[in-house]
C-alpha positions in Angstrom: 23.1 37.5 -58.0 25.8 39.3 -59.8 25.5 43.1 -59.6 28.4 44.3 -61.7 29.7 43.5 -65.2 33.1 44.7 -66.4 34.9 44.6 -69.7 37.8 42.2 -70.0 40.2 45.1 -70.5 39.1 46.6 -67.1 40.3 43.5 -65.1 43.2 44.1 -62.7 45.2 41.9 -60.4 43.1 41.0 -57.4 39.7 41.5 -59.2 37.1 38.8 -58.5 35.5 37.4 -61.6 33.1 34.6 -62.5 34.5 31.9 -64.9 32.2 29.1 -65.9 29.9 30.0 -63.0 32.6 29.7 -60.4 34.3 32.7 -58.5 38.0 33.3 -59.3 40.6 35.9 -58.4 42.7 37.4 -61.1 46.5 36.8 -60.5 47.9 38.1 -63.8 46.6 40.1 -66.8 48.3 40.8 -70.1 46.5 43.1 -72.6 47.8 43.0 -76.2 46.6 45.4 -78.9 46.8 44.1 -82.4 47.2 46.0 -85.6 45.3 48.9 -87.2 41.9 47.2 -87.5 42.4 44.4 -84.9 40.9 44.0 -81.5 42.6 43.9 -78.2 43.2 40.5 -76.6 43.3 39.8 -72.9 45.3 36.9 -71.4 44.0 36.2 -67.9 45.5 33.9 -65.2 43.1 33.3 -62.3 42.8 30.9 -59.4 39.5 29.6 -57.9 38.4 31.2 -54.7 36.9 28.0 -53.4 38.8 25.2 -55.3 42.2 26.9 -55.7 42.4 25.6 -59.3 44.4 27.8 -61.8 42.9 28.8 -65.1 44.7 30.5 -68.0 42.7 31.8 -71.1 42.7 34.4 -73.8 39.6 36.4 -74.7 38.7 39.4 -76.8 39.0 42.7 -74.9 35.3 43.6 -75.6 34.0 40.5 -73.8 32.5 41.0 -70.4 33.1 39.4 -67.0 30.6 39.2 -64.1 31.9 40.3 -60.7 30.6 38.1 -57.8 29.4 39.5 -54.5 31.7 38.4 -51.7 30.1 38.8 -48.2 32.7 38.6 -45.4 31.2 37.6 -42.1 32.3 36.6 -38.6 31.2 33.4 -36.8 31.9 31.3 -33.7 32.9 27.7 -34.0 30.4 25.3 -32.3 32.0 22.0 -33.1 34.9 20.7 -35.2 34.5 17.4 -37.0 34.5 16.3 -40.6 32.8 19.7 -41.3 32.9 22.7 -39.0 29.7 23.8 -37.4 29.6 27.6 -37.0 27.2 30.2 -35.8 27.0 33.6 -37.4 27.7 36.4 -34.8 25.1 38.8 -36.3 22.2 36.6 -37.4 22.8 33.6 -35.1 22.3 31.2 -38.0 24.2 27.9 -37.8 26.0 26.3 -40.8 28.0 23.2 -41.5 31.0 24.3 -43.6 33.8 22.2 -45.2 37.2 23.6 -44.2 40.8 23.0 -45.2 43.0 20.9 -42.9 45.4 23.9 -42.3 42.7 26.0 -40.8 40.9 23.1 -39.1 44.0 22.2 -37.0 44.0 25.8 -35.5 40.3 25.7 -34.6 38.6 24.5 -31.4 35.1 25.1 -29.8 34.3 28.8 -29.1 37.0 30.2 -31.4 36.0 32.9 -33.8 36.5 32.6 -37.6 36.0 34.7 -40.7 33.9 33.1 -43.4 33.0 34.2 -46.9 29.6 33.9 -48.6 30.5 33.9 -52.3 27.4 33.6 -54.5 25.9 31.1 -52.0 29.0 29.1 -51.4 30.4 29.3 -47.9 34.1 28.9 -47.0 36.1 29.5 -43.8 39.0 31.7 -44.6 40.9 32.3 -41.4 40.8 32.2 -37.6 40.3 35.5 -35.9 
């Protein structure tokens, strides 16, 4: 459910974009304008919001990117195991979400976290 589409030349550092159907954050952008009748080229370095993988690619400036919807929510931790079981503080829905080991070591029952819903993928970002 992407609501916004931008040109490649409109991307800036920190912009969220979809690459191959996965959400990424732009870390570096270089725009080069070629000769008299050429087209602008955009070199983009981006890292995955969920996976953390780095992607570097060059595309024409008139190509378009989809901007994903990132919904930031708060939740309470119900249990910590292989996955973290959390309850949304507004809708009271419960989810099992995978979490990185760094964040998992800080969490315990009844602690509050911020989680992001990025195009249907849920990730725990930080402890509140």
